[in-house]
C-alpha positions as CSV (number, residue, x, y, z in Angstrom):
1,M,-28.9,36.0,28.8
2,T,-28.2,32.3,27.2
3,D,-24.3,30.7,26.7
4,A,-24.1,30.8,22.8
5,P,-23.6,27.1,21.7
6,S,-20.0,25.4,21.1
7,P,-18.9,25.6,17.7
8,A,-19.4,22.1,16.2
9,V,-15.9,20.3,16.5
10,T,-15.2,18.3,12.9
11,P,-13.9,14.5,13.6
12,A,-10.1,14.4,12.5
13,P,-10.0,11.8,9.3
14,L,-8.6,8.6,10.0
15,S,-7.1,5.7,8.0
16,L,-8.0,2.1,9.4
17,Y,-5.7,-0.6,8.2
18,V,-6.1,-4.4,9.1
19,H,-3.9,-6.5,8.5
20,I,-4.2,-10.2,7.4
21,P,-1.3,-12.4,8.1
22,F,-1.8,-15.4,6.2
23,C,-0.8,-16.8,3.1
24,A,-1.5,-20.0,0.9
25,S,2.1,-20.3,0.2
26,R,5.1,-17.7,0.4
27,C,6.8,-15.9,-2.5
28,G,10.6,-16.0,-2.5
29,Y,11.0,-12.0,-2.9
30,C,8.3,-11.0,0.2
31,D,9.3,-10.3,3.6
32,F,6.1,-9.0,5.4
33,N,4.7,-10.0,8.0
34,T,3.4,-13.4,7.0
35,Y,2.8,-17.0,7.3
36,T,1.5,-20.1,5.5
37,S,-0.8,-23.0,7.5
38,T,2.6,-24.9,7.8
39,E,4.7,-22.5,10.0
40,L,1.8,-21.5,12.0
41,A,1.0,-25.3,12.7
42,D,-1.9,-25.6,15.0
43,N,-0.9,-22.3,16.8
44,V,-3.6,-20.1,15.5
45,R,-6.7,-20.5,14.0
46,R,-7.1,-19.2,10.8
47,D,-11.1,-19.8,10.3
48,T,-11.4,-17.8,14.2
49,F,-8.8,-15.5,13.5
50,H,-11.4,-12.1,12.6
51,E,-12.6,-12.4,16.3
52,H,-9.1,-11.6,17.3
53,L,-9.1,-8.4,15.0
54,I,-12.7,-7.5,16.1
55,A,-11.3,-7.5,19.8
56,E,-8.8,-4.9,18.9
57,I,-11.3,-2.8,16.9
58,N,-13.5,-2.4,19.5
59,Q,-10.0,-1.7,22.2
60,A,-9.2,0.9,18.8
61,A,-12.7,2.6,19.2
62,Q,-12.8,3.6,22.9
63,Q,-9.6,5.6,22.2
64,L,-10.8,7.2,18.9
65,A,-13.8,6.8,17.9
66,A,-15.4,10.1,19.7
67,D,-12.9,12.0,18.4
68,H,-12.3,10.9,14.6
69,R,-13.9,10.0,11.6
70,V,-12.6,6.8,9.8
71,D,-12.4,8.0,5.7
72,T,-10.5,5.2,4.3
73,I,-9.8,1.0,5.1
74,F,-7.6,-0.9,3.8
75,F,-7.1,-4.6,4.3
76,G,-3.9,-6.0,3.3
77,G,-1.7,-8.7,4.3
78,G,-0.7,-11.3,3.1
79,T,-3.6,-12.6,1.5
80,P,-6.9,-11.2,3.2
81,T,-8.9,-12.8,1.3
82,L,-8.2,-16.5,2.4
83,L,-10.6,-15.3,5.4
84,G,-13.3,-15.2,3.2
85,A,-15.8,-12.8,2.2
86,N,-18.0,-13.6,5.3
87,A,-15.1,-12.9,7.9
88,L,-14.2,-10.0,6.3
89,N,-17.1,-8.4,6.2
90,Q,-18.1,-9.1,9.9
91,I,-14.6,-6.7,10.4
92,R,-16.2,-4.4,8.1
93,T,-19.3,-4.1,9.9
94,A,-17.2,-4.2,13.6
95,I,-15.5,-0.9,12.3
96,Q,-18.9,0.2,10.9
97,D,-20.3,-0.1,14.3
98,E,-17.8,1.1,16.6
99,F,-16.6,4.2,14.4
100,D,-17.9,7.4,13.1
101,V,-17.1,5.8,9.4
102,D,-17.6,8.3,6.1
103,P,-20.6,7.7,3.9
104,N,-18.1,7.8,0.9
105,A,-15.2,5.7,2.6
106,E,-12.8,4.0,0.6
107,V,-12.5,0.1,1.6
108,T,-9.7,-1.6,-0.3
109,T,-9.2,-5.3,0.1
110,E,-5.7,-6.5,-1.6
111,A,-6.0,-10.3,-3.4
112,N,-4.0,-12.5,-4.8
113,P,-6.1,-13.5,-8.3
114,D,-6.5,-17.3,-7.3
115,S,-8.0,-16.1,-4.2
116,V,-11.1,-14.8,-5.3
117,D,-13.6,-16.1,-7.5
118,Q,-17.0,-14.4,-8.8
119,R,-19.3,-15.3,-5.5
120,M,-16.7,-13.9,-3.5
121,L,-16.2,-10.7,-5.0
122,D,-20.1,-10.0,-5.5
123,D,-20.2,-10.9,-1.5
124,L,-17.3,-8.2,-0.7
125,K,-19.3,-5.8,-2.8
126,H,-22.4,-6.2,-1.3
127,G,-20.6,-5.7,2.2
128,G,-19.3,-2.7,1.3
129,F,-15.9,-3.2,-0.3
130,T,-15.4,-0.2,-2.9
131,R,-11.9,-1.2,-3.9
132,I,-9.7,-4.4,-4.7
133,S,-6.3,-4.5,-5.5
134,F,-4.1,-7.7,-7.2
135,G,-1.3,-8.9,-6.7
136,M,-0.7,-9.6,-10.4
137,Q,3.3,-8.8,-10.7
138,S,3.8,-10.5,-14.4
139,S,2.0,-12.1,-16.7
140,A,5.0,-14.2,-18.0
141,P,5.1,-17.8,-16.9
142,N,8.9,-17.2,-16.4
143,V,8.9,-14.1,-14.2
144,L,6.5,-15.9,-12.1
145,A,7.9,-19.0,-11.4
146,T,11.2,-16.9,-10.2
147,L,9.0,-14.8,-8.1
148,E,7.4,-17.9,-6.8
149,R,3.9,-17.3,-7.4
150,T,0.8,-19.4,-7.6
151,H,-1.3,-17.5,-10.1
152,T,-0.9,-18.9,-13.6
153,P,-1.0,-15.8,-16.9
154,G,-4.4,-14.5,-17.3
155,A,-5.8,-15.0,-14.2
156,S,-5.0,-11.1,-13.0
157,K,-7.2,-9.9,-16.1
158,K,-10.1,-12.3,-15.7
159,A,-9.9,-11.5,-11.9
160,A,-10.0,-7.7,-12.6
161,L,-12.4,-8.2,-15.0
162,D,-14.7,-9.9,-12.7
163,A,-14.3,-7.6,-10.0
164,R,-15.6,-4.9,-12.5
165,S,-18.5,-7.1,-13.1
166,A,-19.2,-7.3,-9.1
167,G,-19.5,-3.5,-9.2
168,F,-16.1,-2.6,-7.5
169,E,-15.4,1.3,-8.1
170,H,-11.9,0.9,-8.0
171,V,-9.1,-2.0,-9.1
172,N,-5.7,-2.0,-8.8
173,L,-3.3,-4.3,-10.5
174,D,0.6,-4.4,-8.7
175,L,3.3,-5.4,-11.4
176,I,7.0,-6.1,-10.5
177,Y,9.8,-5.5,-12.9
178,G,13.2,-6.2,-13.4
179,T,13.2,-9.6,-12.2
180,P,16.4,-11.3,-13.3
181,G,15.1,-13.2,-16.9
182,E,12.1,-10.5,-17.5
183,S,12.6,-9.5,-20.9
184,D,11.3,-6.0,-22.5
185,D,8.4,-8.3,-24.3
186,D,8.1,-10.0,-21.1
187,L,7.3,-6.5,-19.4
188,K,5.1,-5.5,-22.6
189,R,2.7,-8.0,-22.7
190,S,2.3,-7.8,-18.9
191,L,1.5,-4.2,-19.5
192,D,-1.0,-5.4,-22.4
193,E,-3.0,-7.3,-19.8
194,V,-3.2,-4.4,-17.7
195,L,-4.8,-2.6,-20.2
196,E,-7.2,-5.1,-21.6
197,A,-8.1,-5.5,-17.9
198,G,-10.3,-2.2,-17.7
199,V,-8.5,-1.1,-14.4
200,D,-8.0,2.2,-13.0
201,H,-5.0,2.0,-11.2
202,V,-1.9,0.2,-11.3
203,S,1.3,0.0,-8.9
204,A,4.4,-1.0,-10.1
205,Y,7.8,-1.5,-8.3
206,S,11.4,-2.7,-9.0
207,L,12.1,-5.9,-7.7
208,I,14.1,-5.5,-4.6
209,V,16.3,-8.5,-2.7
210,E,15.2,-8.3,0.7
211,P,18.1,-10.1,3.1
212,G,16.5,-13.4,4.5
213,T,14.2,-14.4,1.8
214,A,14.5,-17.0,0.0
215,L,15.5,-14.8,-3.7
216,A,18.3,-13.6,-1.4
217,R,19.8,-17.1,-1.1
218,R,19.3,-17.9,-4.6
219,V,21.0,-14.5,-5.3
220,Q,23.7,-15.4,-3.2
221,R,23.8,-19.1,-4.5
222,G,24.7,-17.7,-7.7
223,E,21.3,-19.4,-8.9
224,I,20.0,-16.1,-10.5
225,P,21.7,-12.1,-10.7
226,M,20.9,-9.3,-9.0
227,P,18.5,-7.0,-10.2
228,D,20.1,-4.4,-12.2
229,D,19.6,-1.0,-11.8
230,D,19.8,0.1,-15.3
231,V,17.2,-2.3,-16.4
232,A,15.5,-1.4,-13.4
233,A,15.7,2.0,-15.0
234,D,14.8,1.7,-18.8
235,R,11.6,-0.8,-17.6
236,Y,10.1,2.4,-15.2
237,E,10.3,4.8,-18.5
238,L,8.1,2.1,-20.4
239,I,5.9,1.7,-18.0
240,D,5.3,5.2,-17.7
241,D,5.0,5.4,-21.3
242,R,2.7,2.7,-21.7
243,L,0.3,4.0,-19.1
244,T,0.4,7.5,-20.0
245,A,-0.3,6.9,-23.8
246,A,-3.5,4.9,-22.2
247,G,-4.8,7.3,-20.2
248,F,-3.6,7.1,-16.6
249,D,-1.2,9.6,-14.9
250,W,1.5,9.2,-12.2
251,Y,0.5,10.4,-9.1
252,E,3.3,9.0,-6.3
253,V,6.5,7.8,-7.9
254,S,5.2,4.1,-8.1
255,N,1.5,4.8,-8.6
256,W,-0.5,5.7,-11.9
257,A,-4.1,6.8,-11.9
258,K,-6.9,7.0,-14.3
259,P,-8.8,10.4,-13.0
260,Q,-10.2,9.6,-9.7
261,G,-8.9,6.5,-9.4
262,E,-6.0,7.8,-6.7
263,C,-6.0,5.6,-3.5
264,R,-6.9,7.3,-0.8
265,H,-5.9,5.6,1.7
266,N,-1.7,5.5,0.6
267,I,-2.0,9.0,0.3
268,A,-3.2,9.7,3.7
269,Y,0.4,8.0,4.2
270,W,2.3,9.6,2.0
271,R,1.1,12.5,3.6
272,N,1.9,11.3,6.8
273,A,-1.7,11.8,7.9
274,A,-3.2,9.6,11.0
275,W,-3.9,6.2,10.8
276,W,-4.4,3.0,12.7
277,G,-3.0,-0.6,12.4
278,I,-5.2,-3.4,13.4
279,G,-3.4,-6.9,13.6
280,P,0.2,-8.6,13.9
281,G,2.9,-6.3,13.7
282,A,0.9,-3.5,12.4
283,H,2.0,-0.3,12.6
284,S,0.0,3.2,13.7
285,H,0.6,6.5,13.5
286,L,-1.0,9.5,15.3
287,E,0.4,13.2,15.9
288,G,3.7,12.2,15.9
289,R,3.4,9.4,17.7
290,R,4.2,5.7,16.4
291,W,3.5,2.4,17.9
292,W,3.3,-1.0,16.6
293,N,2.0,-4.4,17.4
294,V,3.5,-7.6,18.4
295,K,4.2,-9.8,15.2
296,H,3.6,-13.1,15.8
297,P,-0.3,-13.8,15.5
298,H,-0.4,-16.5,18.6
299,T,1.4,-13.8,20.9
300,Y,-1.1,-11.2,19.1
301,A,-4.1,-13.6,19.5
302,Q,-3.1,-14.3,23.3
303,R,-2.9,-10.2,24.2
304,V,-6.2,-9.1,22.4
305,S,-8.1,-12.7,23.7
306,A,-6.8,-11.2,27.4
307,D,-8.2,-7.7,26.5
308,L,-4.7,-6.6,26.9
309,S,-3.1,-4.0,24.4
310,P,-1.2,-6.0,21.2
311,M,1.2,-2.8,21.5
312,Q,4.8,-4.0,21.1
313,D,6.4,-0.6,21.4
314,E,6.0,2.9,20.8
315,E,8.4,6.0,19.7
316,V,7.4,9.8,20.0
317,L,9.0,11.4,16.2
318,A,11.6,14.6,17.3
319,P,10.2,17.7,15.4
320,E,13.1,17.2,13.1
321,Q,11.7,13.7,12.4
322,R,8.5,14.8,11.7
323,A,10.4,16.6,8.9
324,L,12.1,14.6,7.2
325,E,9.8,12.5,6.7
326,N,7.0,14.6,5.2
327,L,9.9,15.1,2.8
328,M,10.7,11.8,1.9
329,L,7.1,11.0,1.8
330,G,5.9,14.2,0.3
331,M,8.4,14.5,-2.4
332,R,7.6,11.4,-3.9
333,M,3.9,12.4,-4.7
334,K,3.2,14.1,-8.2
335,Q,1.9,17.7,-6.4
336,G,5.4,17.9,-4.3
337,I,6.4,19.8,-1.5
338,P,5.9,24.3,-1.0
339,R,9.2,25.8,-0.7
340,A,8.2,27.4,2.5
341,D,8.1,24.1,4.2
342,L,11.9,23.4,3.5
343,E,14.5,24.6,5.3
344,C,17.6,23.9,2.7
345,E,19.4,26.3,0.8
346,D,18.8,27.5,-2.6
347,Q,22.2,25.7,-3.7
348,A,21.0,22.6,-3.0
349,I,17.8,23.6,-5.3
350,D,19.6,24.5,-7.9
351,E,21.6,21.6,-7.5
352,L,18.8,19.6,-8.3
353,L,17.8,21.8,-11.1
354,N,20.7,21.6,-13.6
355,Q,20.7,18.1,-13.2
356,Q,17.1,18.2,-14.4
357,L,15.9,16.1,-11.5
358,I,13.2,18.8,-10.4
359,E,10.4,20.6,-12.2
360,Q,11.3,24.4,-13.5
361,A,7.8,25.3,-14.2
362,A,6.5,24.0,-10.6
363,I,9.0,26.1,-8.7
364,N,8.4,29.3,-11.5
365,N,4.2,29.2,-11.1
366,Q,4.1,27.9,-7.9
367,E,7.0,27.5,-5.6
368,T,6.7,23.6,-5.9
369,L,9.6,21.3,-5.7
370,V,8.2,18.5,-8.3
371,L,10.2,15.7,-9.4
372,T,10.6,15.4,-13.0
373,R,10.7,11.7,-14.2
374,K,13.8,11.7,-14.3
375,G,14.3,12.4,-10.8
376,R,11.3,10.2,-9.9
377,L,14.4,7.7,-10.7
378,L,16.7,9.2,-8.6
379,A,13.9,10.5,-5.9
380,D,16.5,8.8,-3.1
381,H,18.9,11.4,-4.1
382,V,16.9,14.4,-4.5
383,I,15.7,14.0,-1.3
384,R,18.9,13.2,0.4
385,T,20.2,16.7,-1.5
386,L,17.6,18.3,0.1
387,A,18.2,17.0,3.7
388,A,21.6,17.7,3.8
């Protein structure tokens, strides 16, 4: 009698994030872990930095490759395209060589409109990239100036059309709304450009004045006013109306897509799934354990060059922390959260229903809590109420 064969083990899905910490210039509102050439001086070489990222990919593969299948890869920053298509494709190839990568994996890079040309886009598409996300923010010259963006009006539309010409399946444009000095007409013209660009995904974020940024210092000096919350709410509704009429549908509070255009990588974050962050300052999450790398590119490069882990610190989330994160992330999505997954009292749900912040029909039909449009504007309040 022979032993029955062991059942095949399905590899767990994994998302990889690759952080490119370089920018040509620093936008006034940005507090991301990014650096200009002036800030780094000669301590970090941009032209060879991809070698350090590949070294960490090799480290990660030794721990994960046997049990996981990569189904999304996201190059963020910073401005990943400052490395050039050849370096990005080398990193992409290293992931392919070291991991079991799903043949239909979504592979995204962020880019500034003025950091690409047709040849680079063609090379990226040939190298296996399927999706590109451009930081448009606005088409209004006065708004771009306030945000200290370097591209000119119209550049985002051209970049998106060029990406489509290169064969990218999915193209996203990022918008920022509520910038001091922005008018309704400014935003309407930005939306006109978005729709003319033929993209299948739009992300739109209300401007937040982050402490320590150049924008925050300008506000403190009284040069520009703080963004107005009521204005931002009106602008959100304007965006939602225009995109919905054009065939987009919201699937997360700040994200709209045409059918099949959703960003699978970001959905993995909102579902609190497994992801591994590669690069300086990158965060990772696996089965309730979170860790993050050292932030400075020089320190990061030194560690991986010495075959040392770049991890700076870690934490293990308690069950109640994981439940709260699932609530905070899940409630932002259109699919909502099943009532059975929540420990809140019926009174809290009744309160939100009375305030018209969650959909009555979703509770009646699917026993699921889903935000109304008004609820999307007050998502933090909804989450606090459910978590109380």
